[in-house]
C-alpha positions, 0 to 999 in steps of 0.5 A: 471910818475913813478908808483910802483905796490903793488906786486913790493912794497910787494916783496921789503918791510920789516915788517916795510915797508921800501923799495928801495932807492929814492935818495942818495942826502942827507943821515943823521946820525942815531942819527941826528935830523930832523927839522920839520915844522907842518902845521895844529895842531888842532884835528888830527894834535895834535895827529900826533904831539904827535906821532912825539914828542915820538922820540928824533930825531924829532925837531919840529922847526915851527908850522903853523895854522890859529887858534891861540888857536891851535898854543898855545896848540901845542907850549906848548906841544912842549916846547921851542920856535918853530916859529909860522906862520899863512901862510904855505908858510912862513914856507916853506920858512925856509931853515933850515927845513928838512920836514913838516907834513901836517894835514890840511883838505883834500882839502888843502893837494894837494897844501901844499904837492906840494909846500913843495916838490917844496921848497925842503922839505920831506913831511908827509901828512895825509890821505886821500891823496887828495880830487880828483884823479887828485890832487893825481896824481899831488902829486905823480909827485911833489914828484918824480920830486923833489926827495922827501920822501913823506909819506901818513898818513895811520899808519897801513902800519908801523904796524908789526901786519898789515904786518903779517895779510896781508902776511897771506892772500896774501900767501893763508893762508886762501885759495882763498879770494873771498869776503872782507867786511869792516865796519864803524858802528856809530849810530848818532841818534838822532841828528847827527851833527845837523843843526846849522844856518850860522853865523859869524866865531869865532873871530880870525878864518880866514874863507877865508884862511881855505876855500882856493881853495874850494868854499867860502860858508857862515860860518857854524860851521859844515863846519869847524874843524872836521865836515868838513868831512861831506861836499863834498867841503872839504872831502869825508865823512867816506868813505875817512876818515876811508875807506882809512885805510881799503882799504890800508889793503885790497890792501896789503892783496890781492896784488892789486893796484886798482879795476876794477869797483865800484857801491854804494848805500846809502844816508842821511837815518837819514836825521836829520842834514845839512850834504851832504855826506851819513850817510848810504852807501854800496859800492861794488868794483870788484878787479882783481883776482875776489874778491868782496870788500864791505864797509858798513857804518851803521847809526845804532847799532850793530857789523858787521853781523858775530858777531865778532867785527872787521873792515874787514872780509877776507873770504877765502875758508879755513877760515876767518880773522877778522881784527881790529885795535888792532889785528886779529883772524883767524877762520878755516872753518869746518863743524862738524857732528852735523852741517852737520846733522842739514842741510836739506836732499838736502844739506846733499846729495850735501855735502856728501863726501865733507863737511861732517865731514870736518877737518880744513885746517888751524889753528886758530890764534889770535893776539893782537897788537895795531897800533901805530901812533908813528911807522909811524912817526918813519918810516918817520924820518928814511926815511928822513935820509936814503932816502928810500921809506917810508912804505906808499909812496905817490903812494900807498897812492894815490891808496888807496885814489883813490879807495875811491874817485871813490866809492863816484863818483859812488854814486854821479852819481848813476852809475856802473863805470868801472875803467882804472887804468893805464889811471886813467879814467872811461871807461864808464862815461864821467860825472864821468870823469869830477869829477876826478878834480875840479876848484879851487877858484881864486887865487888858481891854480889847480896843473898840 
């Protein structure tokens, strides 16, 4: 299996994230249109569709969803007469499609991506890449074996602002980074997602098809559409939903591929709805280079503890970077005379000549520049034409997703887990290793 390390990727990538060639079997002209089929057009699918429609060379020729109102809305937005499907396999059978965009729930990503690669289509698949680690590795293999361009929908990897922020950290711009803190703060009081009763699915909604390879449960509206993210059959909660975005920026900034170990604590501390995943969670990863990375999910009010509105804090010996989706701010480390004088006599004695009146070693900086979904779509379209590696290649998407997945496994097994990145196995937990894949519901077959 071909693997690309983060360091190798970073050396070759430009600010836009375009890197080495995948295949020269089909190079298109710069102005030639790319014919695309969309699989899943509700919620996130609608947002991604808008991103692609910003580009005149994106020809959305087919749409697939099992819920007709979503299809109708998408076709109206696209204009013209895109062909409509309820079965994605029939969409993949169209010989004239160059690529597909997959925006279905997480538990469907692997099968649809692999089938698309086997059908000779390039693939844009939303994050998180997969529901379990073994699926992700199978998706990488399918892309490589079939010489496909496979882009994972972690949009910030096509953002010049995010690339700039990562390069500052990776090059030592804030000193040695020993701690990184990421936050997802969402106060869900007083009802969370609620506790609706099981019922019959809405008219025209094929619950069996939506469930796919996952276990077939009784229909509950919290298990469908966006709220499926709160159930382990289909997702890993906000840790995989938002956490994969954060981990992508962290991996790139630290120049790492995977953690060495992970532990997690949390639970349903609000305990007022029927979700399975935690509403409060604290994850701690140990990364190569001796950096501790945390993910804090708060079911509470307030900004991150530093008081700076941000997603991620990169804490270095020379300063701190506060990263957010629309920019970043660098605050140098400095101790003013007044701050030094306010310290206890013991601390003043310890720090005299070292921190007393210390001058900033770096300059303060602030940049405002939002992440744009359309930039990621642009990168994919360009790579379909050029056969170059996209900014969030399937291998990189797999590694970011894996870090989030194994954190969930640490929480679910209530254990400290040591991770062998090359073998993609835990070295100290047979129980957790059994959860790196799962049995698909018949007649679906787990990809190998």
